[in-house]
All heavy atoms as a GROMACS GRO file, in nm:
protein
  586
    1MET      N    1   4.017  -4.121  12.894
    1MET     CA    2   4.079  -4.051  12.784
    1MET      C    3   4.041  -4.119  12.653
    1MET      O    4   4.042  -4.240  12.644
    1MET     CB    5   4.231  -4.050  12.801
    1MET     CG    6   4.304  -3.990  12.684
    1MET     SD    7   4.483  -3.993  12.700
    1MET     CE    8   4.506  -3.855  12.810
    2THR      N    9   4.010  -4.039  12.553
    2THR     CA   10   3.972  -4.092  12.422
    2THR      C   11   4.092  -4.088  12.328
    2THR      O   12   4.165  -3.990  12.322
    2THR     CB   13   3.858  -4.009  12.362
    2THR    OG1   14   3.746  -4.014  12.451
    2THR    CG2   15   3.816  -4.060  12.226
    3VAL      N   16   4.110  -4.196  12.254
    3VAL     CA   17   4.214  -4.207  12.152
    3VAL      C   18   4.145  -4.212  12.016
    3VAL      O   19   4.052  -4.290  11.998
    3VAL     CB   20   4.300  -4.334  12.172
    3VAL    CG1   21   4.404  -4.345  12.063
    3VAL    CG2   22   4.363  -4.336  12.309
    4ARG      N   23   4.189  -4.128  11.924
    4ARG     CA   24   4.131  -4.127  11.789
    4ARG      C   25   4.232  -4.185  11.691
    4ARG      O   26   4.350  -4.151  11.694
    4ARG     CB   27   4.093  -3.985  11.750
    4ARG     CG   28   3.975  -3.937  11.828
    4ARG     CD   29   3.942  -3.791  11.798
    4ARG     NE   30   3.830  -3.750  11.879
    4ARG     CZ   31   3.838  -3.708  12.005
    4ARG    NH1   32   3.954  -3.706  12.065
    4ARG    NH2   33   3.730  -3.673  12.072
    5LEU      N   34   4.182  -4.269  11.602
    5LEU     CA   35   4.264  -4.331  11.499
    5LEU      C   36   4.203  -4.296  11.363
    5LEU      O   37   4.085  -4.325  11.339
    5LEU     CB   38   4.267  -4.483  11.517
    5LEU     CG   39   4.334  -4.563  11.407
    5LEU    CD1   40   4.484  -4.533  11.400
    5LEU    CD2   41   4.311  -4.711  11.428
    6LEU      N   42   4.281  -4.230  11.278
    6LEU     CA   43   4.238  -4.196  11.142
    6LEU      C   44   4.335  -4.260  11.046
    6LEU      O   45   4.457  -4.250  11.063
    6LEU     CB   46   4.238  -4.045  11.121
    6LEU     CG   47   4.152  -3.962  11.215
    6LEU    CD1   48   4.172  -3.813  11.187
    6LEU    CD2   49   4.006  -3.999  11.201
    7LEU      N   50   4.283  -4.327  10.942
    7LEU     CA   51   4.367  -4.392  10.840
    7LEU      C   52   4.318  -4.356  10.701
    7LEU      O   53   4.198  -4.365  10.672
    7LEU     CB   54   4.364  -4.544  10.856
    7LEU     CG   55   4.426  -4.602  10.982
    7LEU    CD1   56   4.403  -4.752  10.987
    7LEU    CD2   57   4.574  -4.570  10.987
    8TRP      N   58   4.413  -4.317  10.616
    8TRP     CA   59   4.385  -4.286  10.476
    8TRP      C   60   4.460  -4.384  10.387
    8TRP      O   61   4.574  -4.420  10.416
    8TRP     CB   62   4.437  -4.148  10.438
    8TRP     CG   63   4.360  -4.031  10.488
    8TRP    CD1   64   4.259  -3.967  10.424
    8TRP    CD2   65   4.382  -3.960  10.611
    8TRP    NE1   66   4.216  -3.859  10.498
    8TRP    CE2   67   4.291  -3.854  10.616
    8TRP    CE3   68   4.469  -3.976  10.718
    8TRP    CZ2   69   4.284  -3.764  10.721
    8TRP    CZ3   70   4.463  -3.888  10.824
    8TRP    CH2   71   4.371  -3.784  10.825
    9SER      N   72   4.401  -4.422  10.276
    9SER     CA   73   4.472  -4.493  10.170
    9SER      C   74   4.523  -4.388  10.074
    9SER      O   75   4.448  -4.302  10.029
    9SER     CB   76   4.378  -4.589  10.097
    9SER     OG   77   4.445  -4.640   9.983
   10LEU      N   78   4.651  -4.395  10.042
   10LEU     CA   79   4.710  -4.300   9.949
   10LEU      C   80   4.714  -4.353   9.807
   10LEU      O   81   4.755  -4.283   9.715
   10LEU     CB   82   4.852  -4.263   9.994
   10LEU     CG   83   4.863  -4.198  10.132
   10LEU    CD1   84   5.009  -4.170  10.164
   10LEU    CD2   85   4.780  -4.071  10.140
   11ALA      N   86   4.669  -4.476   9.787
   11ALA     CA   87   4.675  -4.540   9.656
   11ALA      C   88   4.603  -4.458   9.548
   11ALA      O   89   4.651  -4.448   9.436
   11ALA     CB   90   4.617  -4.681   9.662
   12ASP      N   91   4.491  -4.398   9.582
   12ASP     CA   92   4.415  -4.320   9.484
   12ASP      C   93   4.401  -4.173   9.526
   12ASP      O   94   4.307  -4.107   9.489
   12ASP     CB   95   4.278  -4.383   9.461
   12ASP     CG   96   4.195  -4.388   9.588
   12ASP    OD1   97   4.251  -4.367   9.697
   12ASP    OD2   98   4.074  -4.414   9.579
   13SER      N   99   4.498  -4.125   9.603
   13SER     CA  100   4.491  -3.987   9.650
   13SER      C  101   4.563  -3.894   9.554
   13SER      O  102   4.629  -3.938   9.460
   13SER     CB  103   4.554  -3.975   9.790
   13SER     OG  104   4.694  -3.980   9.782
   14LYS      N  105   4.554  -3.764   9.582
   14LYS     CA  106   4.620  -3.667   9.495
   14LYS      C  107   4.760  -3.632   9.542
   14LYS      O  108   4.820  -3.537   9.493
   14LYS     CB  109   4.533  -3.541   9.484
   14LYS     CG  110   4.514  -3.464   9.613
   14LYS     CD  111   4.426  -3.343   9.589
   14LYS     CE  112   4.423  -3.252   9.711
   14LYS     NZ  113   4.338  -3.137   9.689
   15THR      N  114   4.816  -3.708   9.636
   15THR     CA  115   4.951  -3.682   9.685
   15THR      C  116   5.024  -3.812   9.715
   15THR      O  117   4.961  -3.916   9.729
   15THR     CB  118   4.946  -3.593   9.811
   15THR    OG1  119   5.078  -3.549   9.843
   15THR    CG2  120   4.889  -3.665   9.930
   16THR      N  121   5.155  -3.804   9.724
   16THR     CA  122   5.235  -3.921   9.761
   16THR      C  123   5.273  -3.910   9.908
   16THR      O  124   5.262  -3.803   9.968
   16THR     CB  125   5.364  -3.928   9.678
   16THR    OG1  126   5.448  -3.817   9.713
   16THR    CG2  127   5.335  -3.929   9.529
   17LEU      N  128   5.322  -4.018   9.963
   17LEU     CA  129   5.365  -4.018  10.102
   17LEU      C  130   5.479  -3.919  10.123
   17LEU      O  131   5.479  -3.844  10.222
   17LEU     CB  132   5.406  -4.159  10.145
   17LEU     CG  133   5.438  -4.180  10.292
   17LEU    CD1  134   5.325  -4.133  10.382
   17LEU    CD2  135   5.470  -4.325  10.319
   18ASP      N  136   5.573  -3.911  10.031
   18ASP     CA  137   5.684  -3.816  10.045
   18ASP      C  138   5.636  -3.671  10.040
   18ASP      O  139   5.682  -3.587  10.118
   18ASP     CB  140   5.790  -3.841   9.937
   18ASP     CG  141   5.871  -3.967   9.964
   18ASP    OD1  142   5.880  -4.009  10.081
   18ASP    OD2  143   5.924  -4.024   9.867
   19GLU      N  144   5.544  -3.641   9.950
   19GLU     CA  145   5.488  -3.506   9.942
   19GLU      C  146   5.413  -3.471  10.071
   19GLU      O  147   5.423  -3.360  10.121
   19GLU     CB  148   5.393  -3.494   9.824
   19GLU     CG  149   5.461  -3.500   9.690
   19GLU     CD  150   5.364  -3.512   9.574
   19GLU    OE1  151   5.251  -3.562   9.594
   19GLU    OE2  152   5.403  -3.475   9.463
   20LEU      N  153   5.341  -3.567  10.122
   20LEU     CA  154   5.265  -3.547  10.245
   20LEU      C  155   5.358  -3.522  10.363
   20LEU      O  156   5.336  -3.429  10.442
   20LEU     CB  157   5.178  -3.671  10.270
   20LEU     CG  158   5.077  -3.665  10.382
   20LEU    CD1  159   4.979  -3.550  10.362
   20LEU    CD2  160   5.001  -3.796  10.390
   21ARG      N  161   5.462  -3.603  10.376
   21ARG     CA  162   5.558  -3.586  10.486
   21ARG      C  163   5.618  -3.446  10.488
   21ARG      O  164   5.643  -3.390  10.593
   21ARG     CB  165   5.669  -3.689  10.473
   21ARG     CG  166   5.630  -3.827  10.514
   21ARG     CD  167   5.745  -3.923  10.495
   21ARG     NE  168   5.712  -4.056  10.542
   21ARG     CZ  169   5.752  -4.166  10.482
   21ARG    NH1  170   5.829  -4.159  10.373
   21ARG    NH2  171   5.719  -4.284  10.530
   22ALA      N  172   5.643  -3.390  10.369
   22ALA     CA  173   5.705  -3.258  10.360
   22ALA      C  174   5.612  -3.146  10.407
   22ALA      O  175   5.659  -3.037  10.440
   22ALA     CB  176   5.748  -3.231  10.216
   23LYS      N  177   5.483  -3.172  10.412
   23LYS     CA  178   5.386  -3.068  10.446
   23LYS      C  179   5.308  -3.093  10.574
   23LYS      O  180   5.212  -3.023  10.603
   23LYS     CB  181   5.286  -3.052  10.330
   23LYS     CG  182   5.352  -3.009  10.202
   23LYS     CD  183   5.251  -3.000  10.090
   23LYS     CE  184   5.318  -2.963   9.960
   23LYS     NZ  185   5.224  -2.957   9.849
   24LEU      N  186   5.348  -3.193  10.652
   24LEU     CA  187   5.272  -3.228  10.772
   24LEU      C  188   5.273  -3.116  10.875
   24LEU      O  189   5.380  -3.063  10.908
   24LEU     CB  190   5.329  -3.354  10.837
   24LEU     CG  191   5.301  -3.485  10.765
   24LEU    CD1  192   5.372  -3.598  10.837
   24LEU    CD2  193   5.152  -3.510  10.755
   25PRO      N  194   5.157  -3.084  10.929
   25PRO     CA  195   5.154  -2.986  11.038
   25PRO      C  196   5.207  -3.048  11.167
   25PRO      O  197   5.201  -3.170  11.184
   25PRO     CB  198   5.005  -2.951  11.050
   25PRO     CG  199   4.933  -3.068  10.994
   25PRO     CD  200   5.023  -3.127  10.889
   26ALA      N  201   5.259  -2.964  11.253
   26ALA     CA  202   5.303  -3.011  11.385
   26ALA      C  203   5.180  -3.057  11.463
   26ALA      O  204   5.069  -3.005  11.444
   26ALA     CB  205   5.374  -2.900  11.459
   27LEU      N  206   5.200  -3.156  11.549
   27LEU     CA  207   5.091  -3.210  11.631
   27LEU      C  208   5.110  -3.175  11.777
   27LEU      O  209   5.224  -3.154  11.822
   27LEU     CB  210   5.088  -3.363  11.619
   27LEU     CG  211   5.043  -3.420  11.486
   27LEU    CD1  212   5.067  -3.571  11.484
   27LEU    CD2  213   4.897  -3.388  11.461
   28PRO      N  214   5.001  -3.173  11.853
   28PRO     CA  215   5.014  -3.155  11.997
   28PRO      C  216   5.098  -3.269  12.056
   28PRO      O  217   5.103  -3.379  12.000
   28PRO     CB  218   4.870  -3.163  12.048
   28PRO     CG  219   4.785  -3.128  11.930
   28PRO     CD  220   4.861  -3.180  11.810
   29GLU      N  221   5.162  -3.242  12.167
   29GLU     CA  222   5.245  -3.343  12.232
   29GLU      C  223   5.165  -3.470  12.259
   29GLU      O  224   5.051  -3.464  12.305
   29GLU     CB  225   5.298  -3.288  12.365
   29GLU     CG  226   5.398  -3.379  12.430
   29GLU     CD  227   5.460  -3.319  12.554
   29GLU    OE1  228   5.464  -3.196  12.565
   29GLU    OE2  229   5.504  -3.397  12.638
   30GLY      N  230   5.225  -3.584  12.225
   30GLY     CA  231   5.162  -3.713  12.247
   30GLY      C  232   5.090  -3.769  12.126
   30GLY      O  233   5.064  -3.888  12.119
   31ASP      N  234   5.054  -3.683  12.030
   31ASP     CA  235   4.989  -3.728  11.907
   31ASP      C  236   5.097  -3.769  11.808
   31ASP      O  237   5.209  -3.717  11.812
   31ASP     CB  238   4.903  -3.618  11.847
   31ASP     CG  239   4.778  -3.589  11.930
   31ASP    OD1  240   4.761  -3.651  12.036
   31ASP    OD2  241   4.701  -3.502  11.888
   32HIS      N  242   5.063  -3.860  11.714
   32HIS     CA  243   5.164  -3.911  11.621
   32HIS      C  244   5.104  -3.937  11.483
   32HIS      O  245   4.996  -3.994  11.472
   32HIS     CB  246   5.223  -4.043  11.673
   32HIS     CG  247   5.288  -4.030  11.805
   32HIS    ND1  248   5.415  -3.981  11.822
   32HIS    CD2  249   5.242  -4.057  11.929
   32HIS    CE1  250   5.445  -3.980  11.950
   32HIS    NE2  251   5.341  -4.025  12.017
   33TRP      N  252   5.178  -3.895  11.380
   33TRP     CA  253   5.148  -3.938  11.244
   33TRP      C  254   5.204  -4.077  11.228
   33TRP      O  255   5.310  -4.108  11.282
   33TRP     CB  256   5.214  -3.845  11.142
   33TRP     CG  257   5.167  -3.703  11.147
   33TRP    CD1  258   5.242  -3.594  11.181
   33TRP    CD2  259   5.037  -3.653  11.118
   33TRP    NE1  260   5.167  -3.480  11.174
   33TRP    CE2  261   5.039  -3.514  11.136
   33TRP    CE3  262   4.917  -3.712  11.080
   33TRP    CZ2  263   4.927  -3.434  11.116
   33TRP    CZ3  264   4.805  -3.632  11.061
   33TRP    CH2  265   4.811  -3.496  11.079
   34ILE      N  266   5.136  -4.163  11.153
   34ILE     CA  267   5.182  -4.300  11.129
   34ILE      C  268   5.175  -4.329  10.980
   34ILE      O  269   5.095  -4.267  10.908
   34ILE     CB  270   5.100  -4.404  11.210
   34ILE    CG1  271   4.951  -4.394  11.177
   34ILE    CG2  272   5.125  -4.387  11.360
   34ILE    CD1  273   4.866  -4.502  11.242
   35SER      N  274   5.259  -4.420  10.933
   35SER     CA  275   5.256  -4.454  10.790
   35SER      C  276   5.289  -4.601  10.768
   35SER      O  277   5.356  -4.664  10.850
   35SER     CB  278   5.353  -4.367  10.711
   35SER     OG  279   5.486  -4.392  10.750
   36ASP      N  280   5.240  -4.650  10.655
   36ASP     CA  281   5.268  -4.785  10.608
   36ASP      C  282   5.303  -4.771  10.460
   36ASP      O  283   5.216  -4.779  10.372
   36ASP     CB  284   5.144  -4.873  10.627
   36ASP     CG  285   5.158  -5.010  10.562
   36ASP    OD1  286   5.270  -5.049  10.526
   36ASP    OD2  287   5.054  -5.078  10.547
   37PRO      N  288   5.432  -4.742  10.429
   37PRO     CA  289   5.470  -4.718  10.290
   37PRO      C  290   5.435  -4.834  10.196
   37PRO      O  291   5.389  -4.810  10.084
   37PRO     CB  292   5.621  -4.696  10.297
   37PRO     CG  293   5.646  -4.651  10.437
   37PRO     CD  294   5.545  -4.724  10.521
   38ALA      N  295   5.456  -4.957  10.238
   38ALA     CA  296   5.427  -5.072  10.152
   38ALA      C  297   5.278  -5.082  10.119
   38ALA      O  298   5.242  -5.119  10.009
   38ALA     CB  299   5.475  -5.201  10.218
   39GLY      N  300   5.194  -5.046  10.214
   39GLY     CA  301   5.050  -5.052  10.192
   39GLY      C  302   4.991  -4.920  10.145
   39GLY      O  303   4.869  -4.909  10.131
   40GLU      N  304   5.076  -4.819  10.123
   40GLU     CA  305   5.032  -4.686  10.081
   40GLU      C  306   4.924  -4.630  10.173
   40GLU      O  307   4.821  -4.579  10.127
   40GLU     CB  308   4.984  -4.688   9.937
   40GLU     CG  309   5.092  -4.720   9.836
   40GLU     CD  310   5.043  -4.708   9.694
   40GLU    OE1  311   5.041  -4.594   9.644
   40GLU    OE2  312   5.006  -4.812   9.636
   41ARG      N  313   4.950  -4.639  10.303
   41ARG     CA  314   4.854  -4.586  10.401
   41ARG      C  315   4.922  -4.483  10.490
   41ARG      O  316   5.042  -4.489  10.514
   41ARG     CB  317   4.796  -4.698  10.486
   41ARG     CG  318   4.710  -4.793  10.404
   41ARG     CD  319   4.646  -4.898  10.487
   41ARG     NE  320   4.751  -4.984  10.544
   41ARG     CZ  321   4.728  -5.083  10.628
   41ARG    NH1  322   4.606  -5.110  10.666
   41ARG    NH2  323   4.827  -5.156  10.675
   42PHE      N  324   4.841  -4.392  10.541
   42PHE     CA  325   4.888  -4.286  10.628
   42PHE      C  326   4.783  -4.262  10.734
   42PHE      O  327   4.664  -4.280  10.708
   42PHE     CB  328   4.912  -4.158  10.548
   42PHE     CG  329   4.974  -4.050  10.630
   42PHE    CD1  330   5.109  -4.052  10.657
   42PHE    CD2  331   4.897  -3.949  10.682
   42PHE    CE1  332   5.167  -3.954  10.735
   42PHE    CE2  333   4.954  -3.850  10.761
   42PHE     CZ  334   5.090  -3.854  10.787
   43GLY      N  335   4.826  -4.222  10.854
   43GLY     CA  336   4.727  -4.202  10.958
   43GLY      C  337   4.771  -4.113  11.071
   43GLY      O  338   4.880  -4.056  11.071
   44LEU      N  339   4.682  -4.103  11.168
   44LEU     CA  340   4.701  -4.021  11.286
   44LEU      C  341   4.650  -4.097  11.408
   44LEU      O  342   4.541  -4.153  11.404
   44LEU     CB  343   4.622  -3.890  11.272
   44LEU     CG  344   4.609  -3.801  11.395
   44LEU    CD1  345   4.745  -3.746  11.436
   44LEU    CD2  346   4.511  -3.689  11.368
   45ILE      N  347   4.731  -4.099  11.512
   45ILE     CA  348   4.687  -4.145  11.644
   45ILE      C  349   4.685  -4.021  11.731
   45ILE      O  350   4.789  -3.956  11.748
   45ILE     CB  351   4.782  -4.252  11.702
   45ILE    CG1  352   4.781  -4.376  11.613
   45ILE    CG2  353   4.740  -4.286  11.845
   45ILE    CD1  354   4.881  -4.482  11.655
   46SER      N  355   4.569  -3.986  11.782
   46SER     CA  356   4.554  -3.861  11.856
   46SER      C  357   4.489  -3.883  11.992
   46SER      O  358   4.387  -3.951  12.003
   46SER     CB  359   4.468  -3.763  11.775
   46SER     OG  360   4.444  -3.647  11.848
   47TYR      N  361   4.551  -3.823  12.092
   47TYR     CA  362   4.495  -3.823  12.227
   47TYR      C  363   4.429  -3.688  12.255
   47TYR      O  364   4.355  -3.674  12.351
   47TYR     CB  365   4.606  -3.849  12.329
   47TYR     CG  366   4.672  -3.983  12.311
   47TYR    CD1  367   4.785  -3.996  12.231
   47TYR    CD2  368   4.621  -4.096  12.373
   47TYR    CE1  369   4.845  -4.120  12.213
   47TYR    CE2  370   4.680  -4.219  12.356
   47TYR     CZ  371   4.792  -4.230  12.276
   47TYR     OH  372   4.852  -4.352  12.257
   48SER      N  373   4.458  -3.588  12.171
   48SER     CA  374   4.412  -3.452  12.196
   48SER      C  375   4.292  -3.411  12.112
   48SER      O  376   4.231  -3.309  12.138
   48SER     CB  377   4.526  -3.354  12.167
   48SER     OG  378   4.552  -3.352  12.029
   49GLY      N  379   4.263  -3.486  12.010
   49GLY     CA  380   4.159  -3.446  11.915
   49GLY      C  381   4.219  -3.405  11.782
   49GLY      O  382   4.177  -3.450  11.679
   50ALA      N  383   4.317  -3.316  11.784
   50ALA     CA  384   4.393  -3.271  11.667
   50ALA      C  385   4.305  -3.250  11.544
   50ALA      O  386   4.342  -3.286  11.433
   50ALA     CB  387   4.508  -3.368  11.637
   51ALA      N  388   4.189  -3.189  11.561
   51ALA     CA  389   4.095  -3.172  11.450
   51ALA      C  390   4.150  -3.082  11.340
   51ALA      O  391   4.136  -3.112  11.222
   51ALA     CB  392   3.963  -3.116  11.503
   52ALA      N  393   4.216  -2.973  11.377
   52ALA     CA  394   4.268  -2.880  11.276
   52ALA      C  395   4.378  -2.946  11.194
   52ALA      O  396   4.382  -2.932  11.072
   52ALA     CB  397   4.321  -2.754  11.343
   53GLU      N  398   4.466  -3.020  11.260
   53GLU     CA  399   4.575  -3.087  11.191
   53GLU      C  400   4.522  -3.195  11.097
   53GLU      O  401   4.569  -3.210  10.985
   53GLU     CB  402   4.674  -3.147  11.292
   53GLU     CG  403   4.748  -3.044  11.374
   53GLU     CD  404   4.671  -2.994  11.497
   53GLU    OE1  405   4.552  -3.029  11.514
   53GLU    OE2  406   4.731  -2.919  11.574
   54ALA      N  407   4.423  -3.272  11.143
   54ALA     CA  408   4.363  -3.376  11.059
   54ALA      C  409   4.294  -3.313  10.938
   54ALA      O  410   4.300  -3.368  10.828
   54ALA     CB  411   4.264  -3.459  11.140
   55ALA      N  412   4.231  -3.197  10.956
   55ALA     CA  413   4.165  -3.129  10.844
   55ALA      C  414   4.268  -3.084  10.740
   55ALA      O  415   4.242  -3.092  10.619
   55ALA     CB  416   4.085  -3.010  10.895
   56GLU      N  417   4.386  -3.039  10.785
   56GLU     CA  418   4.491  -2.999  10.692
   56GLU      C  419   4.536  -3.118  10.607
   56GLU      O  420   4.555  -3.106  10.486
   56GLU     CB  421   4.612  -2.942  10.767
   56GLU     CG  422   4.590  -2.803  10.823
   56GLU     CD  423   4.715  -2.751  10.890
   56GLU    OE1  424   4.822  -2.751  10.826
   56GLU    OE2  425   4.706  -2.711  11.007
   57VAL      N  426   4.556  -3.232  10.671
   57VAL     CA  427   4.599  -3.352  10.600
   57VAL      C  428   4.489  -3.400  10.506
   57VAL      O  429   4.516  -3.444  10.394
   57VAL     CB  430   4.644  -3.462  10.699
   57VAL    CG1  431   4.662  -3.595  10.630
   57VAL    CG2  432   4.773  -3.420  10.767
   58ARG      N  433   4.365  -3.390  10.549
   58ARG     CA  434   4.253  -3.429  10.463
   58ARG      C  435   4.257  -3.347  10.334
   58ARG      O  436   4.235  -3.400  10.226
   58ARG     CB  437   4.121  -3.407  10.536
   58ARG     CG  438   4.000  -3.464  10.462
   58ARG     CD  439   3.905  -3.349  10.424
   58ARG     NE  440   3.800  -3.398  10.338
   58ARG     CZ  441   3.802  -3.387  10.205
   58ARG    NH1  442   3.901  -3.331  10.143
   58ARG    NH2  443   3.703  -3.432  10.132
   59GLU      N  444   4.287  -3.219  10.345
   59GLU     CA  445   4.296  -3.134  10.226
   59GLU      C  446   4.414  -3.174  10.138
   59GLU      O  447   4.402  -3.175  10.015
   59GLU     CB  448   4.308  -2.986  10.266
   59GLU     CG  449   4.181  -2.928  10.323
   59GLU     CD  450   4.065  -2.935  10.225
   59GLU    OE1  451   4.083  -2.901  10.106
   59GLU    OE2  452   3.956  -2.977  10.267
   60LEU      N  453   4.527  -3.208  10.197
   60LEU     CA  454   4.644  -3.251  10.120
   60LEU      C  455   4.618  -3.381  10.045
   60LEU      O  456   4.660  -3.397   9.930
   60LEU     CB  457   4.765  -3.269  10.212
   60LEU     CG  458   4.823  -3.143  10.274
   60LEU    CD1  459   4.925  -3.180  10.381
   60LEU    CD2  460   4.888  -3.056  10.166
   61ILE      N  461   4.548  -3.474  10.111
   61ILE     CA  462   4.520  -3.604  10.051
   61ILE      C  463   4.403  -3.595   9.952
   61ILE      O  464   4.399  -3.666   9.853
   61ILE     CB  465   4.494  -3.710  10.160
   61ILE    CG1  466   4.623  -3.732  10.242
   61ILE    CG2  467   4.444  -3.841  10.102
   61ILE    CD1  468   4.607  -3.819  10.363
   62GLY      N  469   4.308  -3.509   9.982
   62GLY     CA  470   4.195  -3.488   9.892
   62GLY      C  471   4.074  -3.572   9.921
   62GLY      O  472   3.984  -3.582   9.838
   63LYS      N  473   4.070  -3.633  10.040
   63LYS     CA  474   3.952  -3.713  10.076
   63LYS      C  475   3.949  -3.738  10.226
   63LYS      O  476   4.050  -3.720  10.295
   63LYS     CB  477   3.952  -3.846  10.000
   63LYS     CG  478   4.071  -3.934  10.033
   63LYS     CD  479   4.066  -4.063   9.953
   63LYS     CE  480   4.185  -4.150   9.987
   63LYS     NZ  481   4.178  -4.279   9.919
   64ASP      N  482   3.833  -3.782  10.273
   64ASP     CA  483   3.818  -3.818  10.414
   64ASP      C  484   3.892  -3.949  10.441
   64ASP      O  485   3.913  -4.029  10.348
   64ASP     CB  486   3.671  -3.837  10.450
   64ASP     CG  487   3.595  -3.706  10.450
   64ASP    OD1  488   3.655  -3.602  10.482
   64ASP    OD2  489   3.475  -3.707  10.418
   65PRO      N  490   3.930  -3.973  10.567
   65PRO     CA  491   3.996  -4.101  10.598
   65PRO      C  492   3.902  -4.219  10.575
   65PRO      O  493   3.780  -4.207  10.592
   65PRO     CB  494   4.034  -4.088  10.745
   65PRO     CG  495   3.953  -3.977  10.799
   65PRO     CD  496   3.914  -3.889  10.685
   66GLU      N  497   3.959  -4.332  10.533
   66GLU     CA  498   3.880  -4.454  10.517
   66GLU      C  499   3.839  -4.510  10.653
   66GLU      O  500   3.735  -4.575  10.665
   66GLU     CB  501   3.959  -4.561  10.440
   66GLU     CG  502   3.958  -4.545  10.291
   66GLU     CD  503   4.048  -4.433  10.240
   66GLU    OE1  504   4.142  -4.394  10.310
   66GLU    OE2  505   4.020  -4.384  10.131
   67VAL      N  506   3.922  -4.488  10.753
   67VAL     CA  507   3.894  -4.536  10.888
   67VAL      C  508   3.900  -4.417  10.983
   67VAL      O  509   3.995  -4.340  10.980
   67VAL     CB  510   3.996  -4.643  10.934
   67VAL    CG1  511   3.972  -4.683  11.078
   67VAL    CG2  512   3.993  -4.763  10.842
   68GLY      N  513   3.799  -4.402  11.065
   68GLY     CA  514   3.795  -4.301  11.170
   68GLY      C  515   3.728  -4.361  11.292
   68GLY      O  516   3.608  -4.382  11.291
   69GLU      N  517   3.808  -4.395  11.390
   69GLU     CA  518   3.756  -4.465  11.508
   69GLU      C  519   3.798  -4.394  11.637
   69GLU      O  520   3.902  -4.327  11.641
   69GLU     CB  521   3.811  -4.608  11.514
   69GLU     CG  522   3.775  -4.694  11.396
   69GLU     CD  523   3.631  -4.742  11.397
   69GLU    OE1  524   3.569  -4.743  11.505
   69GLU    OE2  525   3.581  -4.778  11.290
   70GLU      N  526   3.719  -4.410  11.741
   70GLU     CA  527   3.752  -4.360  11.874
   70GLU      C  528   3.751  -4.475  11.972
   70GLU      O  529   3.663  -4.562  11.966
   70GLU     CB  530   3.651  -4.253  11.918
   70GLU     CG  531   3.660  -4.126  11.841
   70GLU     CD  532   3.573  -4.017  11.899
   70GLU    OE1  533   3.496  -4.042  11.994
   70GLU    OE2  534   3.581  -3.904  11.848
   71PHE      N  535   3.850  -4.475  12.059
   71PHE     CA  536   3.863  -4.578  12.161
   71PHE      C  537   3.884  -4.512  12.296
   71PHE      O  538   3.942  -4.403  12.304
   71PHE     CB  539   3.985  -4.667  12.134
   71PHE     CG  540   3.977  -4.743  12.005
   71PHE    CD1  541   4.023  -4.688  11.886
   71PHE    CD2  542   3.924  -4.871  12.003
   71PHE    CE1  543   4.016  -4.757  11.768
   71PHE    CE2  544   3.916  -4.942  11.883
   71PHE     CZ  545   3.962  -4.885  11.766
   72GLU      N  546   3.840  -4.577  12.401
   72GLU     CA  547   3.870  -4.534  12.535
   72GLU      C  548   4.001  -4.598  12.578
   72GLU      O  549   4.019  -4.719  12.564
   72GLU     CB  550   3.758  -4.572  12.633
   72GLU     CG  551   3.629  -4.496  12.611
   72GLU     CD  552   3.648  -4.345  12.622
   72GLU    OE1  553   3.717  -4.298  12.716
   72GLU    OE2  554   3.594  -4.273  12.536
   73LEU      N  555   4.094  -4.518  12.628
   73LEU     CA  556   4.224  -4.568  12.672
   73LEU      C  557   4.206  -4.640  12.806
   73LEU      O  558   4.149  -4.585  12.899
   73LEU     CB  559   4.321  -4.452  12.687
   73LEU     CG  560   4.465  -4.486  12.719
   73LEU    CD1  561   4.526  -4.567  12.605
   73LEU    CD2  562   4.545  -4.361  12.744
   74GLU      N  563   4.251  -4.763  12.811
   74GLU     CA  564   4.243  -4.842  12.933
   74GLU      C  565   4.366  -4.820  13.018
   74GLU      O  566   4.478  -4.814  12.966
   74GLU     CB  567   4.231  -4.992  12.898
   74GLU     CG  568   4.108  -5.028  12.817
   74GLU     CD  569   3.979  -5.012  12.893
   74GLU    OE1  570   3.978  -5.024  13.018
   74GLU    OE2  571   3.876  -4.986  12.828
   75GLN      N  572   4.347  -4.807  13.144
   75GLN     CA  573   4.457  -4.790  13.238
   75GLN      C  574   4.492  -4.926  13.296
   75GLN      O  575   4.406  -5.001  13.338
   75GLN     CB  576   4.418  -4.694  13.351
   75GLN     CG  577   4.380  -4.557  13.302
   75GLN     CD  578   4.495  -4.484  13.234
   75GLN    OE1  579   4.610  -4.495  13.276
   75GLN    NE2  580   4.464  -4.411  13.129
   76SER      N  581   4.622  -4.958  13.298
   76SER     CA  582   4.664  -5.087  13.354
   76SER      C  583   4.714  -5.070  13.496
   76SER      O  584   4.740  -4.967  13.544
   76SER     CB  585   4.771  -5.150  13.268
   76SER     OG  586   4.878  -5.062  13.250
   0.00000   0.00000   0.00000
């Protein structure tokens, strides 16, 4: 299973964290929006791909994520 991690810096974006939270699209089960208010960062942890939802947030923020990584989920 692939896990995708996307992170945006909101410091120079066209929206605030509160504005973004009010407009977040619903995610497939198991996916999660994440935030770091002190660091002005916002992100997505996705097991499903969630491409459409990530594209919506990209439009709200006004730029591509600074970090976009894929990892293979290890089974213990």
